N, C-alpha and C positions, 0 to 999 in steps of 0.2 A: 783724125782732129784732136790737137793737142788740148791738155785735159792736166792742169798746174794743180794742188796739193799745200796748203802752202800750211805746219803749222809750227806752236815758239822751241822745243822738242824734239828727241826719238830719245826715245832711253829704252832700253833692256826692259819689259816685263811692265811694261807701262800700260793702262787699256788705251789711250789715246794713239799712242803710237800704237797698236793691235790693229787701233779701230780704222786706222792715215795706210796703214800696210798694207792692208786687207781690200780698204777699195781700190787702193792700187794695183794689184793684183788683178783684180777683178773687172780694171783697167783695159788694161791688158789682154787677159782671156775676150772685152767686146773688141780688140782689135783696134783699140786707142793709144794714140800716142800720150803713156801719163808720168809725169814725174813727181816729183816730193823737194818740198825747199821747207829747212826748220831756221833758225836762228842759231838752236846749240842742238850739238849732237852727241851723247852722252858715250865713251868712248868704251861702258860694257856694249854695247848700239851694235856690233861687227856683225849679227847674224843678221839687223836686216841692212844693211850695207851692202855684203853681199850675191852679184850679180841685178842690186837693184840699182836702178836710177833718184839715185838719192843724191843732189848739189845746195850747194851751200849760195851759190852766185846767180842773182836777181831772173826774173822767170819772163818769158816773155808778158810783152802788153797789145797783146792785138789781139784786137775788136772779135772776132771769129773764134778765137779760143777760149774755152770753159774756168776759171777760177775757185775751185774749192779754200775756204779760210776757215782755220777750227781756227775755236778759236776759242780761250779754254784761261788764260792768265795774261794780265796785263803786259803791252810784252813792244819793243818792236818796232816789229815787219808791222806790225799793226799800219804806218804806213803804206806799206809798197800797194793794201789790201788797198782805202781809202784812193791810194792814185791811177789803178787799176782803168785800165778800161776794157779789159772784157766781161765775159760774161758772170753775173758771182748767185753765186749759194756761198751763202756763209754759215756752219756748220755748232753750233754752241753746245759744249759741257760744260754748262758752266760755271761761275766762283765763286766761290764760297764766301759766306757776309766777314767785314774786318770782324765784327765783335767777339770772336768764334776765339780770335787771334790773337787781339788788342794785350790778353795778359802778358802772353809769352814771347810775343815778337812784331813792338808796335811799329818794324819797317815791312813785315812779309802781309800787316792786315791792312800797313796804305797804298804796297801794291794790291789787296784785292780791292779796295776801296779807289783806283785810279783808276781799276776793271770791273767796274759797276760803272760808273761816271758815267765811261768809255763808249759804253756796249752799242744805247739809245743815236750815237755819232755812223756806228758802221749800222747802219736799217737802210741806207741804199746800195742794195738787192732782187740779183734777180728770184732768189727764192732763199729762206731762211729755214732751214731744218736746225730742228733739239732733241736731243740723243734720247730723249724725256719728255710724255706729255705734259709736264712740270714744269722742264726747261723752256718747250714752245709755246705754254704761257706767259712766261718768263717776259719773252721773244717779243710778247704782244704788251704786254706793260711795259718795252722801251721804250712802244711807238713802231715795232715791226707789226707790215698790214696782215690782218689777222688771214685774210686769205693770197697771202705768195707766203705764209707756214706750210710746217709738216712734221711730222717727224721723223725718225734716220734710228735705231736703234743702235745700239753696239754691235759690231760683228765680234762676234768673243771665236779664236782657235781654237778652238775640240779637238782634236788633236796633240794639240797638251797636255791634255786627262785621260789620253789615253798612255805615258810614260813610266818609265819604272819611278814604281816609290820606293820610300826608304823603309824596306823589312826589318831591319830592328829596330827603328822605330813606330812602327804599325807594333811592333810583337809587344814593344812594352808600355803600347797604349791599352792596348786587350783584355784590360786587366781586370772585367768585370764592368770596370769603373761609370756612372755617365759622361761621358764627353761634350761639351756644351763648346761649342765654338765659334766664334768669329773672326771675320780677316777683315782686314784694310791697316791701311798705315796706321799710324798711332801721332794722330791728329786732334785737337781739342772736341770738332766738331764733333766727331764719331761716339763722341762720348764713353768711353770704356773704366770714366770712374763709374758712374750708374751704372756700367755691369757689372763690373765690380764688384757693387754692395748689390746687386741685386745677384749677384753666385754667392754672396754668402752669408746672404738672410738665408736662401735656397741650400748649400748644403749645411747650416748647421742649427734648420728648423726644420728644415722639407726631408733634404737627402741626402747622408751624409756623404758615401759613397759615391762624389764627385768630386768633379775635374774640371778647367775650366783652360781654354786655348785659346792663344791670342793671339799667333804671332801677327809681325805687321812690320813694315820697316819703322828705320826710325825718323823722327822729324824731325826733334828740338830736344834733348841730352836732360831738359830740365824738364818737358811734361812729362817722359819716361822716366826722372826723379822721382815724381810729383808716386804716380803708378806707381813704384818701389812702396815708397813710405808707405798707399792708402794698402794693401796691401800687407804689408808686414802689422801696424796698425788693428786691422779685421783679424790678426790670423790666421791670414790661405797660400804663410811662401810654399806650401809644401804639397798645395792644390790649384796654382795656378802655373803653367807656362805661356811664360810669354818671353817665347828669342825673338831678342832682336837684329834689325841686321840692316842695314848701310843703305843696301841699295837693295833690298826687300829675303821675303826665304825659299832658298832653291825646290825647284819643281817638285827635285823626289821629297824631299818635306813635307810641301803642302797635298800632294798628296795621299801622301800620309796622315795626316792629322785630320782632314777631309773625308777620310777611307772609314778610321774608327772614330767621327764623332757620331754621335745620337745627336744631337739638334743643334742648330743653327738658330742665335739667342738674337737679334742687329738691338741696340738703343742708339744707334744714331741720328741727331738731329738734323743734320743738312746732308741729303745727296744728291747730285747727278742727274745719277743709275745705278749707281752700285753691281756692277758687279759679281761680286761674290752670293749674293739672294738668288745670282742663277747656275751659278759654279754648285752648290746647298742644293736647287732642284737638281740638276745632276748629281749628285751622289746621296738620294732619295730622301738628302736633309729636310724631315719637316722647319721648319721657322716660325718665328716670334719677333715681329718686329718694331718699332719705334714708328705709329704713323704721323710719317713729316719728310713734306717733301716731293724729293720724285719716288719715294718709298711705298706708298703702295699703287703706282702706275709702272713697279715692274713688278712684285707683284700678281698686279690684276689679279688676287685671289687667293693667290696658292700661295697663303703663310696670314696664322694670325698677325692680327695689327692692336694692338692694345694704342688707345691716346692718351688718359694716363699712368704714371711710373709710380701707381702704387704696390712696396715692391713685396709686399705679402701677397696679398692678391697675381703676380705676377709670378713667382717662386708655385708658386698653386697650383697658376694657367702652366705654369709650364714643369713639371708633374706629371699632369692630363697628360699633356703632350711625351714625355716621355712613356707611359704606363702605360696610357691607354692607347688596348692596341687600332681602335673603334677610329674614331680623335686621329691616334698619331695617321694608320692607310691612311684617309679618304685625306688628306695635305702633301701629302702626300703622293696621292695620285693626282690631285691636283696641280700639284710643282709638275711632274712628265705631262702634264696635259700644257701650264702654261710654254713649257719649255718645246719646245718645238715653234712658237712663234721665234726662236732665236737661231733657229732650224739654220744650217746655212745655206737651201737653196731660197727660203726663204726671202729670209735678208738678199738675199741680192738682188726680188725680185723688190724690193723693196727699196733703194736702192736704185736699182732702171727705170722704176716709175717716176721718183721724182728727179729724178736730171736726164728721161729719153728727149723732152722738149727744148733740150739746151746743142743736144746731141748731134746736132743735124752742115 
């Protein structure tokens, strides 16, 4: 049987790209004739193209074929989805509310607005999957049938975390300081400003021997400059590491940051899933996170959630997470238990459970 996946973009290191390609590999393993179609393919995405069937041409519209449509951004390929006669499964990765981008990029804000406006028009499908319960509920709110919806979490390539790490970087960061880590694209919805302000209170009032590490790919130089100015105004130039990379931080560096970290702290106000929360569990990092969007669903009790950003209170709570061995161990053990839900075997079964009715 033929299965076609359609997505907006294939980009090396991108969580949705990894998800698409892992589904592709699972389908091939099950004997399916699997194809992937992207509106754009990043030039850095060569590792995905090698030996894989990735096409730019239009896919077959036969009724007996299955179409998996990944929706994460407004894109012209939605016309292919609407016109297709295939059995359809929509996989929703969420679209960030435009308000977060209006100050920095009205054009991006408009794309997000169009994406959310289009969502209800995509409801004519056989099954709608969110990669988190938060996303599934957003689909239902947009008019998709509750009875024809489900959750398919993001596939995570765990072999990536067994690779070589940057030894010199790890040695430099292993100097006895508390290393607070957050990983993510440098975008406004992740509220890096709030994280930097929390760290300022923690360093100046609670623990002077501390460091904040915020590696992420660059989105807007204007937003990056805002963060740099904030760091300077708070006197944190020597205490914040913000290695900016246009195409993302190299895996070897990222592994070193996770290995060196003492705790993971997230102040983000909008996430569709937030893969770094799961990555932190892989490295036994206790986590504190703002209770917003998909974050409580992804953590599922494996982290400290807070609803109010009272910085002095959060700084003291963070110190407990760092120094209280009982509290710290409890949160690490909860992370290990939650991590099992994202194992390759369990994810493969979840995917099969969802699409088995269509594989006839």
